[in-house]
mmCIF file of the N, C-alpha and C atoms, coordinates in Angstrom:
data_MODEL
# 
_entry.id   MODEL 
# 
loop_
_atom_site.group_PDB 
_atom_site.id 
_atom_site.type_symbol 
_atom_site.label_atom_id 
_atom_site.label_alt_id 
_atom_site.label_comp_id 
_atom_site.label_asym_id 
_atom_site.label_entity_id 
_atom_site.label_seq_id 
_atom_site.pdbx_PDB_ins_code 
_atom_site.Cartn_x 
_atom_site.Cartn_y 
_atom_site.Cartn_z 
_atom_site.occupancy 
_atom_site.B_iso_or_equiv 
_atom_site.pdbx_formal_charge 
_atom_site.auth_seq_id 
_atom_site.auth_comp_id 
_atom_site.auth_asym_id 
_atom_site.auth_atom_id 
_atom_site.pdbx_PDB_model_num 
ATOM 1   N N  . UNK A 1 1  ? 1.494   -20.222 -2.901  1.00 0.00 ? 1  UNK A N  1 
ATOM 2   C CA . UNK A 1 1  ? 0.566   -19.407 -3.534  1.00 0.00 ? 1  UNK A CA 1 
ATOM 3   C C  . UNK A 1 1  ? -0.553  -19.316 -2.894  1.00 0.00 ? 1  UNK A C  1 
ATOM 4   N N  . UNK A 1 2  ? -1.096  -20.573 -2.355  1.00 0.00 ? 2  UNK A N  1 
ATOM 5   C CA . UNK A 1 2  ? -2.549  -20.636 -1.895  1.00 0.00 ? 2  UNK A CA 1 
ATOM 6   C C  . UNK A 1 2  ? -2.500  -19.565 -0.604  1.00 0.00 ? 2  UNK A C  1 
ATOM 7   N N  . UNK A 1 3  ? -1.408  -19.567 0.142   1.00 0.00 ? 3  UNK A N  1 
ATOM 8   C CA . UNK A 1 3  ? -1.069  -18.737 1.231   1.00 0.00 ? 3  UNK A CA 1 
ATOM 9   C C  . UNK A 1 3  ? -1.540  -17.051 0.979   1.00 0.00 ? 3  UNK A C  1 
ATOM 10  N N  . UNK A 1 4  ? -0.833  -16.627 -0.378  1.00 0.00 ? 4  UNK A N  1 
ATOM 11  C CA . UNK A 1 4  ? -0.977  -15.512 -0.689  1.00 0.00 ? 4  UNK A CA 1 
ATOM 12  C C  . UNK A 1 4  ? -2.432  -15.219 -1.079  1.00 0.00 ? 4  UNK A C  1 
ATOM 13  N N  . UNK A 1 5  ? -2.949  -15.978 -1.733  1.00 0.00 ? 5  UNK A N  1 
ATOM 14  C CA . UNK A 1 5  ? -4.507  -15.870 -2.040  1.00 0.00 ? 5  UNK A CA 1 
ATOM 15  C C  . UNK A 1 5  ? -5.241  -15.733 -0.827  1.00 0.00 ? 5  UNK A C  1 
ATOM 16  N N  . UNK A 1 6  ? -4.997  -16.550 0.028   1.00 0.00 ? 6  UNK A N  1 
ATOM 17  C CA . UNK A 1 6  ? -5.814  -16.491 1.343   1.00 0.00 ? 6  UNK A CA 1 
ATOM 18  C C  . UNK A 1 6  ? -5.734  -15.264 2.062   1.00 0.00 ? 6  UNK A C  1 
ATOM 19  N N  . UNK A 1 7  ? -4.486  -14.669 2.284   1.00 0.00 ? 7  UNK A N  1 
ATOM 20  C CA . UNK A 1 7  ? -4.172  -13.438 2.886   1.00 0.00 ? 7  UNK A CA 1 
ATOM 21  C C  . UNK A 1 7  ? -4.665  -12.267 1.986   1.00 0.00 ? 7  UNK A C  1 
ATOM 22  N N  . UNK A 1 8  ? -4.635  -12.357 0.817   1.00 0.00 ? 8  UNK A N  1 
ATOM 23  C CA . UNK A 1 8  ? -5.288  -11.230 -0.172  1.00 0.00 ? 8  UNK A CA 1 
ATOM 24  C C  . UNK A 1 8  ? -6.787  -11.156 0.096   1.00 0.00 ? 8  UNK A C  1 
ATOM 25  N N  . UNK A 1 9  ? -7.447  -12.164 0.295   1.00 0.00 ? 9  UNK A N  1 
ATOM 26  C CA . UNK A 1 9  ? -8.820  -12.084 0.467   1.00 0.00 ? 9  UNK A CA 1 
ATOM 27  C C  . UNK A 1 9  ? -9.285  -11.958 1.818   1.00 0.00 ? 9  UNK A C  1 
ATOM 28  N N  . UNK A 1 10 ? -8.451  -12.041 2.983   1.00 0.00 ? 10 UNK A N  1 
ATOM 29  C CA . UNK A 1 10 ? -8.758  -12.190 4.423   1.00 0.00 ? 10 UNK A CA 1 
ATOM 30  C C  . UNK A 1 10 ? -9.040  -10.797 4.682   1.00 0.00 ? 10 UNK A C  1 
ATOM 31  N N  . UNK A 1 11 ? -9.692  -10.583 5.843   1.00 0.00 ? 11 UNK A N  1 
ATOM 32  C CA . UNK A 1 11 ? -9.944  -9.265  6.604   1.00 0.00 ? 11 UNK A CA 1 
ATOM 33  C C  . UNK A 1 11 ? -8.655  -8.373  6.854   1.00 0.00 ? 11 UNK A C  1 
ATOM 34  N N  . UNK A 1 12 ? -8.573  -7.271  6.648   1.00 0.00 ? 12 UNK A N  1 
ATOM 35  C CA . UNK A 1 12 ? -7.350  -6.573  6.727   1.00 0.00 ? 12 UNK A CA 1 
ATOM 36  C C  . UNK A 1 12 ? -7.697  -5.680  7.831   1.00 0.00 ? 12 UNK A C  1 
ATOM 37  N N  . UNK A 1 13 ? -6.886  -5.652  8.923   1.00 0.00 ? 13 UNK A N  1 
ATOM 38  C CA . UNK A 1 13 ? -6.908  -4.874  10.256  1.00 0.00 ? 13 UNK A CA 1 
ATOM 39  C C  . UNK A 1 13 ? -7.201  -3.298  9.648   1.00 0.00 ? 13 UNK A C  1 
ATOM 40  N N  . UNK A 1 14 ? -7.873  -2.491  10.397  1.00 0.00 ? 14 UNK A N  1 
ATOM 41  C CA . UNK A 1 14 ? -8.242  -1.193  10.306  1.00 0.00 ? 14 UNK A CA 1 
ATOM 42  C C  . UNK A 1 14 ? -7.138  -0.249  10.102  1.00 0.00 ? 14 UNK A C  1 
ATOM 43  N N  . UNK A 1 15 ? -5.956  -0.475  10.893  1.00 0.00 ? 15 UNK A N  1 
ATOM 44  C CA . UNK A 1 15 ? -4.780  0.562   10.697  1.00 0.00 ? 15 UNK A CA 1 
ATOM 45  C C  . UNK A 1 15 ? -4.051  0.228   9.515   1.00 0.00 ? 15 UNK A C  1 
ATOM 46  N N  . UNK A 1 16 ? -4.196  -0.957  8.873   1.00 0.00 ? 16 UNK A N  1 
ATOM 47  C CA . UNK A 1 16 ? -3.310  -1.315  7.601   1.00 0.00 ? 16 UNK A CA 1 
ATOM 48  C C  . UNK A 1 16 ? -4.369  -0.765  6.544   1.00 0.00 ? 16 UNK A C  1 
ATOM 49  N N  . UNK A 1 17 ? -5.864  -0.785  6.750   1.00 0.00 ? 17 UNK A N  1 
ATOM 50  C CA . UNK A 1 17 ? -6.499  -0.183  5.511   1.00 0.00 ? 17 UNK A CA 1 
ATOM 51  C C  . UNK A 1 17 ? -6.200  1.224   5.500   1.00 0.00 ? 17 UNK A C  1 
ATOM 52  N N  . UNK A 1 18 ? -6.033  1.991   6.481   1.00 0.00 ? 18 UNK A N  1 
ATOM 53  C CA . UNK A 1 18 ? -5.478  3.360   6.313   1.00 0.00 ? 18 UNK A CA 1 
ATOM 54  C C  . UNK A 1 18 ? -4.132  3.324   5.737   1.00 0.00 ? 18 UNK A C  1 
ATOM 55  N N  . UNK A 1 19 ? -3.406  2.649   5.990   1.00 0.00 ? 19 UNK A N  1 
ATOM 56  C CA . UNK A 1 19 ? -2.005  2.613   5.526   1.00 0.00 ? 19 UNK A CA 1 
ATOM 57  C C  . UNK A 1 19 ? -1.977  2.333   3.977   1.00 0.00 ? 19 UNK A C  1 
ATOM 58  N N  . UNK A 1 20 ? -2.859  1.456   3.529   1.00 0.00 ? 20 UNK A N  1 
ATOM 59  C CA . UNK A 1 20 ? -3.196  1.009   2.212   1.00 0.00 ? 20 UNK A CA 1 
ATOM 60  C C  . UNK A 1 20 ? -3.679  2.137   1.366   1.00 0.00 ? 20 UNK A C  1 
ATOM 61  N N  . UNK A 1 21 ? -4.746  2.793   1.925   1.00 0.00 ? 21 UNK A N  1 
ATOM 62  C CA . UNK A 1 21 ? -5.382  3.977   1.330   1.00 0.00 ? 21 UNK A CA 1 
ATOM 63  C C  . UNK A 1 21 ? -4.499  5.262   0.955   1.00 0.00 ? 21 UNK A C  1 
ATOM 64  N N  . UNK A 1 22 ? -3.586  5.453   2.186   1.00 0.00 ? 22 UNK A N  1 
ATOM 65  C CA . UNK A 1 22 ? -2.488  6.348   1.852   1.00 0.00 ? 22 UNK A CA 1 
ATOM 66  C C  . UNK A 1 22 ? -1.593  6.106   0.805   1.00 0.00 ? 22 UNK A C  1 
ATOM 67  N N  . UNK A 1 23 ? -0.904  4.946   0.696   1.00 0.00 ? 23 UNK A N  1 
ATOM 68  C CA . UNK A 1 23 ? 0.107   4.517   -0.002  1.00 0.00 ? 23 UNK A CA 1 
ATOM 69  C C  . UNK A 1 23 ? -0.622  4.373   -1.693  1.00 0.00 ? 23 UNK A C  1 
ATOM 70  N N  . UNK A 1 24 ? -1.883  4.134   -1.736  1.00 0.00 ? 24 UNK A N  1 
ATOM 71  C CA . UNK A 1 24 ? -2.379  4.123   -3.069  1.00 0.00 ? 24 UNK A CA 1 
ATOM 72  C C  . UNK A 1 24 ? -2.639  5.612   -3.413  1.00 0.00 ? 24 UNK A C  1 
ATOM 73  N N  . UNK A 1 25 ? -3.020  6.535   -2.573  1.00 0.00 ? 25 UNK A N  1 
ATOM 74  C CA . UNK A 1 25 ? -3.027  7.894   -3.053  1.00 0.00 ? 25 UNK A CA 1 
ATOM 75  C C  . UNK A 1 25 ? -1.806  8.637   -3.453  1.00 0.00 ? 25 UNK A C  1 
ATOM 76  N N  . UNK A 1 26 ? -0.596  8.325   -2.397  1.00 0.00 ? 26 UNK A N  1 
ATOM 77  C CA . UNK A 1 26 ? 0.632   8.744   -2.894  1.00 0.00 ? 26 UNK A CA 1 
ATOM 78  C C  . UNK A 1 26 ? 1.044   8.272   -4.160  1.00 0.00 ? 26 UNK A C  1 
ATOM 79  N N  . UNK A 1 27 ? 0.850   7.023   -4.572  1.00 0.00 ? 27 UNK A N  1 
ATOM 80  C CA . UNK A 1 27 ? 1.135   6.334   -5.668  1.00 0.00 ? 27 UNK A CA 1 
ATOM 81  C C  . UNK A 1 27 ? 0.545   6.868   -6.934  1.00 0.00 ? 27 UNK A C  1 
ATOM 82  N N  . UNK A 1 28 ? -0.841  7.218   -6.722  1.00 0.00 ? 28 UNK A N  1 
ATOM 83  C CA . UNK A 1 28 ? -1.441  7.758   -7.753  1.00 0.00 ? 28 UNK A CA 1 
ATOM 84  C C  . UNK A 1 28 ? -0.938  9.495   -8.180  1.00 0.00 ? 28 UNK A C  1 
ATOM 85  N N  . UNK A 1 29 ? -0.854  10.127  -7.106  1.00 0.00 ? 29 UNK A N  1 
ATOM 86  C CA . UNK A 1 29 ? -0.286  11.443  -7.112  1.00 0.00 ? 29 UNK A CA 1 
ATOM 87  C C  . UNK A 1 29 ? 1.019   11.436  -7.947  1.00 0.00 ? 29 UNK A C  1 
ATOM 88  N N  . UNK A 1 30 ? 1.860   10.619  -7.378  1.00 0.00 ? 30 UNK A N  1 
ATOM 89  C CA . UNK A 1 30 ? 3.215   10.523  -8.186  1.00 0.00 ? 30 UNK A CA 1 
ATOM 90  C C  . UNK A 1 30 ? 3.086   9.989   -9.553  1.00 0.00 ? 30 UNK A C  1 
ATOM 91  N N  . UNK A 1 31 ? 2.154   9.119   -9.798  1.00 0.00 ? 31 UNK A N  1 
ATOM 92  C CA . UNK A 1 31 ? 2.043   8.620   -11.328 1.00 0.00 ? 31 UNK A CA 1 
ATOM 93  C C  . UNK A 1 31 ? 1.455   9.798   -12.178 1.00 0.00 ? 31 UNK A C  1 
ATOM 94  N N  . UNK A 1 32 ? 0.771   10.729  -11.463 1.00 0.00 ? 32 UNK A N  1 
ATOM 95  C CA . UNK A 1 32 ? 0.157   11.888  -12.258 1.00 0.00 ? 32 UNK A CA 1 
ATOM 96  C C  . UNK A 1 32 ? 1.422   12.651  -12.633 1.00 0.00 ? 32 UNK A C  1 
ATOM 97  N N  . UNK A 1 33 ? 2.316   12.974  -11.626 1.00 0.00 ? 33 UNK A N  1 
ATOM 98  C CA . UNK A 1 33 ? 3.391   13.692  -11.840 1.00 0.00 ? 33 UNK A CA 1 
ATOM 99  C C  . UNK A 1 33 ? 4.345   13.322  -12.803 1.00 0.00 ? 33 UNK A C  1 
ATOM 100 N N  . UNK A 1 34 ? 4.484   11.899  -12.878 1.00 0.00 ? 34 UNK A N  1 
ATOM 101 C CA . UNK A 1 34 ? 5.268   11.333  -13.845 1.00 0.00 ? 34 UNK A CA 1 
ATOM 102 C C  . UNK A 1 34 ? 4.858   11.556  -15.362 1.00 0.00 ? 34 UNK A C  1 
ATOM 103 N N  . UNK A 1 35 ? 3.488   11.447  -15.519 1.00 0.00 ? 35 UNK A N  1 
ATOM 104 C CA . UNK A 1 35 ? 2.948   11.462  -16.780 1.00 0.00 ? 35 UNK A CA 1 
ATOM 105 C C  . UNK A 1 35 ? 2.354   12.903  -17.008 1.00 0.00 ? 35 UNK A C  1 
ATOM 106 N N  . UNK A 1 36 ? 2.692   13.866  -16.343 1.00 0.00 ? 36 UNK A N  1 
ATOM 107 C CA . UNK A 1 36 ? 2.390   15.110  -16.504 1.00 0.00 ? 36 UNK A CA 1 
ATOM 108 C C  . UNK A 1 36 ? 3.050   15.716  -18.113 1.00 0.00 ? 36 UNK A C  1 
ATOM 109 N N  . UNK A 1 37 ? 2.298   16.359  -18.807 1.00 0.00 ? 37 UNK A N  1 
ATOM 110 C CA . UNK A 1 37 ? 2.728   16.934  -20.192 1.00 0.00 ? 37 UNK A CA 1 
ATOM 111 C C  . UNK A 1 37 ? 3.449   18.120  -20.084 1.00 0.00 ? 37 UNK A C  1 
ATOM 112 N N  . UNK A 1 38 ? 3.841   18.514  -18.994 1.00 0.00 ? 38 UNK A N  1 
ATOM 113 C CA . UNK A 1 38 ? 4.633   19.771  -18.836 1.00 0.00 ? 38 UNK A CA 1 
ATOM 114 C C  . UNK A 1 38 ? 6.144   19.099  -18.341 1.00 0.00 ? 38 UNK A C  1 
ATOM 115 N N  . UNK A 1 39 ? 7.109   20.057  -18.594 1.00 0.00 ? 39 UNK A N  1 
ATOM 116 C CA . UNK A 1 39 ? 8.583   19.657  -18.445 1.00 0.00 ? 39 UNK A CA 1 
ATOM 117 C C  . UNK A 1 39 ? 8.715   20.181  -16.876 1.00 0.00 ? 39 UNK A C  1 
ATOM 118 N N  . UNK A 1 40 ? 9.273   19.029  -16.002 1.00 0.00 ? 40 UNK A N  1 
ATOM 119 C CA . UNK A 1 40 ? 9.658   19.331  -14.604 1.00 0.00 ? 40 UNK A CA 1 
ATOM 120 C C  . UNK A 1 40 ? 11.099  19.032  -14.310 1.00 0.00 ? 40 UNK A C  1 
ATOM 121 N N  . UNK A 1 41 ? 11.531  19.421  -13.555 1.00 0.00 ? 41 UNK A N  1 
ATOM 122 C CA . UNK A 1 41 ? 12.932  19.294  -12.952 1.00 0.00 ? 41 UNK A CA 1 
ATOM 123 C C  . UNK A 1 41 ? 13.134  17.719  -12.848 1.00 0.00 ? 41 UNK A C  1 
ATOM 124 N N  . UNK A 1 42 ? 14.520  17.311  -13.111 1.00 0.00 ? 42 UNK A N  1 
ATOM 125 C CA . UNK A 1 42 ? 14.821  15.735  -13.075 1.00 0.00 ? 42 UNK A CA 1 
ATOM 126 C C  . UNK A 1 42 ? 14.696  15.375  -11.638 1.00 0.00 ? 42 UNK A C  1 
ATOM 127 N N  . UNK A 1 43 ? 14.954  16.193  -10.614 1.00 0.00 ? 43 UNK A N  1 
ATOM 128 C CA . UNK A 1 43 ? 14.690  15.666  -9.240  1.00 0.00 ? 43 UNK A CA 1 
ATOM 129 C C  . UNK A 1 43 ? 13.423  15.383  -8.998  1.00 0.00 ? 43 UNK A C  1 
ATOM 130 N N  . UNK A 1 44 ? 12.434  16.167  -9.426  1.00 0.00 ? 44 UNK A N  1 
ATOM 131 C CA . UNK A 1 44 ? 10.982  15.825  -9.208  1.00 0.00 ? 44 UNK A CA 1 
ATOM 132 C C  . UNK A 1 44 ? 10.525  14.606  -9.853  1.00 0.00 ? 44 UNK A C  1 
ATOM 133 N N  . UNK A 1 45 ? 10.811  14.180  -11.046 1.00 0.00 ? 45 UNK A N  1 
ATOM 134 C CA . UNK A 1 45 ? 10.732  13.187  -11.735 1.00 0.00 ? 45 UNK A CA 1 
ATOM 135 C C  . UNK A 1 45 ? 11.112  11.804  -10.899 1.00 0.00 ? 45 UNK A C  1 
ATOM 136 N N  . UNK A 1 46 ? 12.627  12.150  -10.468 1.00 0.00 ? 46 UNK A N  1 
ATOM 137 C CA . UNK A 1 46 ? 13.127  10.911  -9.759  1.00 0.00 ? 46 UNK A CA 1 
ATOM 138 C C  . UNK A 1 46 ? 12.456  10.723  -8.589  1.00 0.00 ? 46 UNK A C  1 
ATOM 139 N N  . UNK A 1 47 ? 12.155  11.563  -7.775  1.00 0.00 ? 47 UNK A N  1 
ATOM 140 C CA . UNK A 1 47 ? 11.398  11.624  -6.475  1.00 0.00 ? 47 UNK A CA 1 
ATOM 141 C C  . UNK A 1 47 ? 10.208  10.819  -6.762  1.00 0.00 ? 47 UNK A C  1 
ATOM 142 N N  . UNK A 1 48 ? 9.280   11.238  -7.684  1.00 0.00 ? 48 UNK A N  1 
ATOM 143 C CA . UNK A 1 48 ? 7.970   10.734  -8.034  1.00 0.00 ? 48 UNK A CA 1 
ATOM 144 C C  . UNK A 1 48 ? 8.138   9.158   -8.258  1.00 0.00 ? 48 UNK A C  1 
ATOM 145 N N  . UNK A 1 49 ? 9.202   8.806   -9.195  1.00 0.00 ? 49 UNK A N  1 
ATOM 146 C CA . UNK A 1 49 ? 9.439   7.394   -9.429  1.00 0.00 ? 49 UNK A CA 1 
ATOM 147 C C  . UNK A 1 49 ? 9.726   6.504   -8.082  1.00 0.00 ? 49 UNK A C  1 
ATOM 148 N N  . UNK A 1 50 ? 10.449  7.148   -7.277  1.00 0.00 ? 50 UNK A N  1 
ATOM 149 C CA . UNK A 1 50 ? 10.555  6.377   -5.969  1.00 0.00 ? 50 UNK A CA 1 
ATOM 150 C C  . UNK A 1 50 ? 9.162   6.393   -5.048  1.00 0.00 ? 50 UNK A C  1 
ATOM 151 N N  . UNK A 1 51 ? 8.456   7.509   -5.172  1.00 0.00 ? 51 UNK A N  1 
ATOM 152 C CA . UNK A 1 51 ? 7.145   7.385   -4.343  1.00 0.00 ? 51 UNK A CA 1 
ATOM 153 C C  . UNK A 1 51 ? 6.245   6.468   -4.954  1.00 0.00 ? 51 UNK A C  1 
ATOM 154 N N  . UNK A 1 52 ? 6.213   6.377   -6.298  1.00 0.00 ? 52 UNK A N  1 
ATOM 155 C CA . UNK A 1 52 ? 5.097   5.304   -6.911  1.00 0.00 ? 52 UNK A CA 1 
ATOM 156 C C  . UNK A 1 52 ? 5.573   4.000   -6.491  1.00 0.00 ? 52 UNK A C  1 
ATOM 157 N N  . UNK A 1 53 ? 7.068   3.694   -6.538  1.00 0.00 ? 53 UNK A N  1 
ATOM 158 C CA . UNK A 1 53 ? 7.488   2.267   -6.010  1.00 0.00 ? 53 UNK A CA 1 
ATOM 159 C C  . UNK A 1 53 ? 7.156   2.019   -4.679  1.00 0.00 ? 53 UNK A C  1 
ATOM 160 N N  . UNK A 1 54 ? 7.493   3.196   -3.708  1.00 0.00 ? 54 UNK A N  1 
ATOM 161 C CA . UNK A 1 54 ? 6.969   2.849   -2.335  1.00 0.00 ? 54 UNK A CA 1 
ATOM 162 C C  . UNK A 1 54 ? 5.709   2.820   -2.052  1.00 0.00 ? 54 UNK A C  1 
ATOM 163 N N  . UNK A 1 55 ? 4.935   3.585   -2.528  1.00 0.00 ? 55 UNK A N  1 
ATOM 164 C CA . UNK A 1 55 ? 3.436   3.437   -2.563  1.00 0.00 ? 55 UNK A CA 1 
ATOM 165 C C  . UNK A 1 55 ? 2.850   2.156   -3.025  1.00 0.00 ? 55 UNK A C  1 
ATOM 166 N N  . UNK A 1 56 ? 3.379   1.511   -4.122  1.00 0.00 ? 56 UNK A N  1 
ATOM 167 C CA . UNK A 1 56 ? 2.853   0.209   -4.626  1.00 0.00 ? 56 UNK A CA 1 
ATOM 168 C C  . UNK A 1 56 ? 3.404   -0.954  -3.477  1.00 0.00 ? 56 UNK A C  1 
ATOM 169 N N  . UNK A 1 57 ? 4.505   -0.831  -3.111  1.00 0.00 ? 57 UNK A N  1 
ATOM 170 C CA . UNK A 1 57 ? 5.119   -1.945  -2.083  1.00 0.00 ? 57 UNK A CA 1 
ATOM 171 C C  . UNK A 1 57 ? 4.334   -1.593  -0.693  1.00 0.00 ? 57 UNK A C  1 
ATOM 172 N N  . UNK A 1 58 ? 4.041   -0.597  -0.294  1.00 0.00 ? 58 UNK A N  1 
ATOM 173 C CA . UNK A 1 58 ? 3.335   -0.364  1.066   1.00 0.00 ? 58 UNK A CA 1 
ATOM 174 C C  . UNK A 1 58 ? 1.837   -0.818  0.880   1.00 0.00 ? 58 UNK A C  1 
ATOM 175 N N  . UNK A 1 59 ? 1.259   -0.655  -0.427  1.00 0.00 ? 59 UNK A N  1 
ATOM 176 C CA . UNK A 1 59 ? -0.116  -0.730  -0.452  1.00 0.00 ? 59 UNK A CA 1 
ATOM 177 C C  . UNK A 1 59 ? -0.463  -2.446  -0.704  1.00 0.00 ? 59 UNK A C  1 
ATOM 178 N N  . UNK A 1 60 ? 0.628   -3.155  -1.203  1.00 0.00 ? 60 UNK A N  1 
ATOM 179 C CA . UNK A 1 60 ? 0.721   -4.404  -1.426  1.00 0.00 ? 60 UNK A CA 1 
ATOM 180 C C  . UNK A 1 60 ? 0.658   -5.084  0.044   1.00 0.00 ? 60 UNK A C  1 
ATOM 181 N N  . UNK A 1 61 ? 1.735   -4.832  0.597   1.00 0.00 ? 61 UNK A N  1 
ATOM 182 C CA . UNK A 1 61 ? 2.045   -5.466  1.950   1.00 0.00 ? 61 UNK A CA 1 
ATOM 183 C C  . UNK A 1 61 ? 0.991   -5.112  2.928   1.00 0.00 ? 61 UNK A C  1 
ATOM 184 N N  . UNK A 1 62 ? 0.344   -3.950  3.012   1.00 0.00 ? 62 UNK A N  1 
ATOM 185 C CA . UNK A 1 62 ? -0.504  -3.690  3.894   1.00 0.00 ? 62 UNK A CA 1 
ATOM 186 C C  . UNK A 1 62 ? -1.839  -4.448  3.512   1.00 0.00 ? 62 UNK A C  1 
ATOM 187 N N  . UNK A 1 63 ? -2.005  -4.735  2.151   1.00 0.00 ? 63 UNK A N  1 
ATOM 188 C CA . UNK A 1 63 ? -3.161  -5.546  1.840   1.00 0.00 ? 63 UNK A CA 1 
ATOM 189 C C  . UNK A 1 63 ? -3.107  -7.047  2.237   1.00 0.00 ? 63 UNK A C  1 
ATOM 190 N N  . UNK A 1 64 ? -1.801  -7.458  2.293   1.00 0.00 ? 64 UNK A N  1 
ATOM 191 C CA . UNK A 1 64 ? -1.329  -8.940  2.730   1.00 0.00 ? 64 UNK A CA 1 
ATOM 192 C C  . UNK A 1 64 ? -1.588  -9.037  4.100   1.00 0.00 ? 64 UNK A C  1 
ATOM 193 N N  . UNK A 1 65 ? -1.673  -8.180  5.025   1.00 0.00 ? 65 UNK A N  1 
ATOM 194 C CA . UNK A 1 65 ? -1.524  -8.193  6.423   1.00 0.00 ? 65 UNK A CA 1 
ATOM 195 C C  . UNK A 1 65 ? -2.988  -8.494  6.775   1.00 0.00 ? 65 UNK A C  1 
ATOM 196 N N  . UNK A 1 66 ? -2.976  -9.625  7.763   1.00 0.00 ? 66 UNK A N  1 
ATOM 197 C CA . UNK A 1 66 ? -4.272  -10.140 8.195   1.00 0.00 ? 66 UNK A CA 1 
ATOM 198 C C  . UNK A 1 66 ? -4.465  -10.101 9.773   1.00 0.00 ? 66 UNK A C  1 
ATOM 199 N N  . UNK A 1 67 ? -5.531  -10.282 10.090  1.00 0.00 ? 67 UNK A N  1 
ATOM 200 C CA . UNK A 1 67 ? -5.808  -10.133 11.621  1.00 0.00 ? 67 UNK A CA 1 
ATOM 201 C C  . UNK A 1 67 ? -5.358  -11.450 12.315  1.00 0.00 ? 67 UNK A C  1 
ATOM 202 N N  . UNK A 1 68 ? -4.809  -11.537 13.484  1.00 0.00 ? 68 UNK A N  1 
ATOM 203 C CA . UNK A 1 68 ? -4.318  -12.697 13.981  1.00 0.00 ? 68 UNK A CA 1 
ATOM 204 C C  . UNK A 1 68 ? -5.544  -13.287 14.903  1.00 0.00 ? 68 UNK A C  1 
ATOM 205 N N  . UNK A 1 69 ? -6.190  -14.453 14.525  1.00 0.00 ? 69 UNK A N  1 
ATOM 206 C CA . UNK A 1 69 ? -7.035  -15.180 15.216  1.00 0.00 ? 69 UNK A CA 1 
ATOM 207 C C  . UNK A 1 69 ? -6.622  -15.449 16.632  1.00 0.00 ? 69 UNK A C  1 
ATOM 208 N N  . UNK A 1 70 ? -5.628  -16.052 16.865  1.00 0.00 ? 70 UNK A N  1 
ATOM 209 C CA . UNK A 1 70 ? -4.992  -16.357 18.203  1.00 0.00 ? 70 UNK A CA 1 
ATOM 210 C C  . UNK A 1 70 ? -5.097  -15.308 19.135  1.00 0.00 ? 70 UNK A C  1 
ATOM 211 N N  . UNK A 1 71 ? -4.389  -14.070 18.606  1.00 0.00 ? 71 UNK A N  1 
ATOM 212 C CA . UNK A 1 71 ? -4.395  -13.045 19.507  1.00 0.00 ? 71 UNK A CA 1 
ATOM 213 C C  . UNK A 1 71 ? -5.857  -12.554 19.718  1.00 0.00 ? 71 UNK A C  1 
ATOM 214 N N  . UNK A 1 72 ? -6.831  -12.468 18.815  1.00 0.00 ? 72 UNK A N  1 
ATOM 215 C CA . UNK A 1 72 ? -8.074  -12.094 19.065  1.00 0.00 ? 72 UNK A CA 1 
ATOM 216 C C  . UNK A 1 72 ? -8.751  -12.876 20.194  1.00 0.00 ? 72 UNK A C  1 
ATOM 217 N N  . UNK A 1 73 ? -8.665  -14.328 20.058  1.00 0.00 ? 73 UNK A N  1 
ATOM 218 C CA . UNK A 1 73 ? -9.104  -15.214 21.036  1.00 0.00 ? 73 UNK A CA 1 
ATOM 219 C C  . UNK A 1 73 ? -8.647  -15.061 22.539  1.00 0.00 ? 73 UNK A C  1 
ATOM 220 N N  . UNK A 1 74 ? -7.330  -14.455 22.620  1.00 0.00 ? 74 UNK A N  1 
ATOM 221 C CA . UNK A 1 74 ? -6.756  -14.248 23.831  1.00 0.00 ? 74 UNK A CA 1 
ATOM 222 C C  . UNK A 1 74 ? -7.378  -13.073 24.500  1.00 0.00 ? 74 UNK A C  1 
ATOM 223 N N  . UNK A 1 75 ? -7.642  -11.876 23.690  1.00 0.00 ? 75 UNK A N  1 
ATOM 224 C CA . UNK A 1 75 ? -8.292  -10.777 24.101  1.00 0.00 ? 75 UNK A CA 1 
ATOM 225 C C  . UNK A 1 75 ? -9.572  -10.856 24.513  1.00 0.00 ? 75 UNK A C  1 
ATOM 226 N N  . UNK A 1 76 ? -10.428 -11.668 23.570  1.00 0.00 ? 76 UNK A N  1 
ATOM 227 C CA . UNK A 1 76 ? -11.700 -11.865 23.820  1.00 0.00 ? 76 UNK A CA 1 
ATOM 228 C C  . UNK A 1 76 ? -12.087 -13.133 23.870  1.00 0.00 ? 76 UNK A C  1 
ATOM 229 N N  . UNK A 1 77 ? -11.971 -13.865 25.254  1.00 0.00 ? 77 UNK A N  1 
ATOM 230 C CA . UNK A 1 77 ? -12.259 -15.178 25.560  1.00 0.00 ? 77 UNK A CA 1 
ATOM 231 C C  . UNK A 1 77 ? -13.800 -15.721 25.434  1.00 0.00 ? 77 UNK A C  1 
# 
């Protein structure tokens, strides 16, 4: 549990920040589609549910990605 907390608060690499932001955006758009007050086809609702799940997982995993200090030391001695 301590490792998860450390990774959550550690610095996230630039690429994974972009992935996280895209995943959050996709999840939010899919969430809006799911809660839309109009009738939508079942396929759209099902797809939106999958996108919300995938967006949540992608955002969480990209947030837990941290920079590797050992690799950084090798590149920048």
